[in-house]
C-alpha positions, 0 to 999 in steps of 0.5 A: 471525551474518550480521552477522559475515560478509562483503559480496562483490560483482562484480570490476567493474560488472556495468552493466544485468546481474544477477550470479549468485552461486555456492558450491559445498560439501559437508558433512563429514556429514549435518546435522540442521539448515541454515538460510540468513541473507541479504540484497542491496543490491538484491533477490535470488532465491536456489536451493539445488541448483537449487531455490528458496529460500523464497517471499518476492518481492523480498527482502529487501524496501524499508526505510530502506536508511541503518539499516535492511536487513532479512535474512532466514532461511530453514529449507533443511534439505530441499534439502541434498543432499551435494554442493550449489551455492547460486546468488544473483541480485542485481537493482537492485530499490528499493535500486540503480534509477532511482527519483523518475521526475519529479526527483532524488533524492540519497539514491537516487544515494547508494544506485545508486552502492553495488555488486550486494552480497551476504551469506549464511551457511548453518549447519549444525547436526550431531546431535552438537551441533557446527556448521559455517558457510559464508558469503560470502567471496572463494571464492564466484563471479560471473558473468553470469545470463540476466536481462540487465535488471531494474529496478523502472519499467523491467521485465525483460529475460531470455536463456534461451539465454545462457550465461556463458563465464567466471566470477570470483571474488567481492570482499569489500568492507565493506558494511552491518553496524551496519544488518542486522535480522532479517525485521520485516515480512510477505513479498511472496509470490505470492498469486493466479493470474489467468486471462486474461478475453479477447483482442481486435485493436485498431482499431490492428491490435494484439492485446491479453490482458485479465486483467479485473481490475488487478492488481500483480504479473507475466505468468507465459508458458508456450510452446512455441518454438525457441531464440532466439523472442521474446516481447515484451509491453507494459503498460497499465491502460485502453484509450483511448476508441477501444478502442486501446492506452493506457499513456501515464500509465505516464509514464516507466517503461519496463515492459518484458517481454522473454523470449528464449526457448529450445527447448521447451516452457517457462514464464517470468515476471520475476523481479526486478520488478513490474508494476501493469496489466489488458492486455497488447500482444503486441510479438512473439511465436514465430510472429507476435502473431496465434498468441498465445492468452490461455491463454499467459499468467497474471497473478500477482498479489503483495502482502504477506502480509496475513489477509483479516479484513472482508468487505462485500456489499450488494443493489446491484451497482455498490457491491458492485463499488466494495467489490471495487475498494477491495480490490483497490486494497489488494491492489495497493498494499501491496507491502511498503510502503503505495504510491501506486500500482503502474505509473508511474515512483513506486511510493512510500510516500506518507504522505499516502495511506496515513494517510487508509485506515489505518482501511479497511486495518485493517478489511479485512486484517490489517495490523498486522505490515505498518504496525508495519514501515513506521512503524519506517521512518517513525520511522527516518527522521525528519529531526532536526528532527521533519519527517516526509518525503512519502515513507517511505522518504524518498528525496525528502528534502524540505525541508518536511513537508506537512500530512496527509502528514507527520501520518501520524506520529500517525494512522496509529500511533493508527489500528492502536491502536485496531485491535489493542488492541496499545499496542507501536505507540504505545511503538514511535512515541511519540517520534516523535510527539513529534517531529512535534508539536515540528517543527510548533511550531518550524517555524509562523510563527503560535504554535499554528496551523501556517502557513507552509511548502509543503503539498499542501492538499486534494490534487485536490481538485475546487473547485481554481482552474483550473490548480491539482492543489489545492483551494480549501481554505485551506492555513493551514486544514488544516495548523493543523487537522491540528496540533490532530489530531496533538497530540490524538492524541499526548495520547492515546497518552500517556495509554495509555502513562502518560506525563506529556502536561500539556505537550500538553494546554496545547498542545492548548488553545492551538491550539483557542483560536487556530484558533477565533479565527481560522478564524471561517468555513469556506468548502468542503467539506473546511473544514466535514467536517475542523473538526468531525471534528477536533472545532474547530468550536465549534457543530458541528451547525451546521458540519455543517448547513453542509456539506450545504447547501454538498453539495446547492446543488451538486448534491449532490456532493462537492468534496473532495479527497485531505484531505476526503473521508475524513470526509465522509460521517463528519461528515453521518451523525453530524449526521444527513444518513445519506440525504444521506450515502447519496446521495453513496455511490449517485451514479453520475454525476461526481463520485462513488465509483461513477462510475468503476464506470460507466467499468469500474474494477476498482481505485480511480483517483487522479481522480474522472474519470480517464476523463472522461465524453467519454472522454478521459482527465483527463491523461497526466502524473498519472492513476493507476487504482489508487490506493487513497486514496478507497478509505478510504469503505469505512470508512464502509460497515464502521463506519455502514452496517453499523455495526462500531466499535472503541471507545477506552476498548476498543481492538482490539475488546475491546468492540464497538458497532454501530450499523447505519444502513440505506438504503431503496434497499438490500434488505440490507448485511451486513458481517463482521469477524475481530477480536483477539477473535472475529468480528463481523458486522452486517447489515441487509435488508427484512423485510416492512414492517420492518428485520431487523438480525441482529448477532453478537458476540463480546464485550460489545457496545453495541448501537445500533437505530433510535436505542435503544442497549442493552449486550448480552453476546456472542452472536447478536441479531436485532431489528427497526424499522420500515422 
C-alpha cells in the first residue's frame, strides 16, 4: 500500500530546522482497525492526536539506502478519535546528517542532497468490510518545528517557546519507491533509565554530573523554569588526569544539547539523535549552573531490541566488572547497526569490529534478527567486483577491501548460523560469501595468496612500529590467512546448503599449500594465533608453543591488536597453556583486559592504554572509551572457562559440548545460556580440596571433566575433580 503513495517534502529547504508535517482528517464512521505505514528520508517521530506513535527511536533505522529503505507499520486504532491530527517530525538522521567526520563521502553528499521526505498512509478498516486510506499528498501541511537543529553527530537544539507563524502546503516529489521494504531489523527503543551517581565541581570550576556508567542514548531533563530559560549541556566519557571535563576525543562531533524552556514544570529529551557519554557538564541552567541538581537529569539508554541470553559471573570483582563492561559495550554499539563507537564523529558499522565480536554478541544476546538485517545491507552494498566495504552501510566507498574487515562477509553469517541453527542466514548470504572469495581471488597479485591492496593489518597491535597504528604482523600473512579462512567457511556454508563446493575445496587446498610454503616462519603473537586458529600451521602444537614462549618472553603480556586478540586465549588453552591464558585474563597491569578496569572503565576501550599509566591520554584524535571489539574475550570465558560450546554438526545448540576449565586463582565461575533448545548452564567452584561442577543441559551433551569425556542426556549433573 505505501509503495503506491506519494512522497512529500517542504516547499522550501528548511535548512537546519526540522520540519513538522501535519494532516487533519475525520473518519466517516468508527473504524474497527487503523494502521499507519510510514518512512522518511531521515529519521522521524510521528504522533496522532498528541500521542506518540510506537516506541521506535530513530525510525526508520539505518540501511543501505540506495536499495533498502525500511518502512514501519503501526496499529494506531487506540489513538483514533472522530476528528484527528497526525504530525510527523523528519530530522536528518543517518540519511542526511554529515557522517564520516574525517573525510569527504560522496555517497553521503548524495543522500544529503535529498529533501526532508516523508511517505505515509493510514488505512482504516470498517466493520462492514470497507476500507478508507489517507496518504501523503498536497493536502498535508508543513511548518517549522521547535526542533531548531538535529543531526547525528552534532546533537539537537530545541525551543519549547517557539510557535510557527505559518504553514505551507507540502509538495509531492519522486522519492524512492522500489527500494521500500518492510521493517526487517529489531527496532531501537528506550531500554533503561540510569540515575545520576554524583555531582561535583571540577578544578576548572565546571559543574559535572556523573552517571557512573557510560551509556548510549540521551539525557532526560526535568526542571521548573521560566519561558526562555536555557539548559545547555556538554558530554564526555572521561575526566582528565586533573579531574577536569574532557571531550576532545569527540573530535568534530559537537554533540549539542540546547533546550530553551517554556514556563513551569517540564520534561524533555532530544527526539531525533543520540549521544555516547558518562558525564555531562552544565553549561547553562535556569538561575545558573549551581542551581542544577542530580535529580534534574536521567540518562536514557537506547539500543536495538535484543533479548539477553547469556550471563557470566565469578569470584573476582575486577573480572565481573570486565564482564559488565563487555555487555555495556555491546548495548552501546548495537544501535540498529554494529557501530565501532557511539560518541565521536564516526559511529559507523565497521565490519572488522563486527566480525571479531559476532560470536560474543550471540552469547550475550539474541542477535539473529539484528545481524540478519545488517548482513542483508552488506549484501546490498557489496560492489560488483565482490569487495565489501570497511563499513556497512558503505559510506566510505573505499577502492580496496581490507582483510579481516571484508571477511565479515563469511565470518558473521557462519557464526550466526552456529549460534541459532537457522540455515536461512547462509542462504541469504551465500552469493555474498561467494562473491567475496571471488574478489580476493581476482584482486590478489599472487595466485592462492592475498597480496597487494590496502589493509588495516593487525590494527592497533601493541607490537606496532613507532608512528604506526598497525601491528608488526605481515599484512600479506594476515590477508592470505583470512583468504583461507573465508574460503573454508564458504565450503562449510555450501555444504550445509547442499551446494556443489568442489571448486572451493580445490581452491582451499591450493591456498593452504601455498600459504605453508610461503610463510614458513611466524614472527608475532598474532601470526602464531591466526595460523593455529585457522588450521594453517603444519604443526599447530609447535606453533602454539611458540606463541606461549612469545607471551612469556615479553613478561606474560599480549602484543596483539584487532586481528590477533580474539584468537589468542583460544589457541593457548587448546594446546595445554590454560594457566597462561588465565595469566593474561587476570593480569591487571598494562597491557591487559583488566588494566582499563583499574582505571575506572565502564565499557571496553579502543586502546589498551586509552588512559595511560601516568594519567595522560593515548591520543585525542582516535581514542574511544566505548569500542566493543576487545570485549570478544567474553567468548573465551563462556566457551572455555565455563565451557559451554555449540557444535558444528549440531548448530544452534541442538546438542551441546560442555568442557569447563577452572583456575585455582578463582573460587568459582558460572555461566548460563538461553539457547533455542532451552537453558544450558555450567559452573565450577572450590569444594574443599576438590572442584565441584554443576551442569545443566537441555539436550544431549558431550561433557568433559578433567580430561574425561562422555555423552549425557538432557538433565542436571554434579561432577567432582581434584583441585
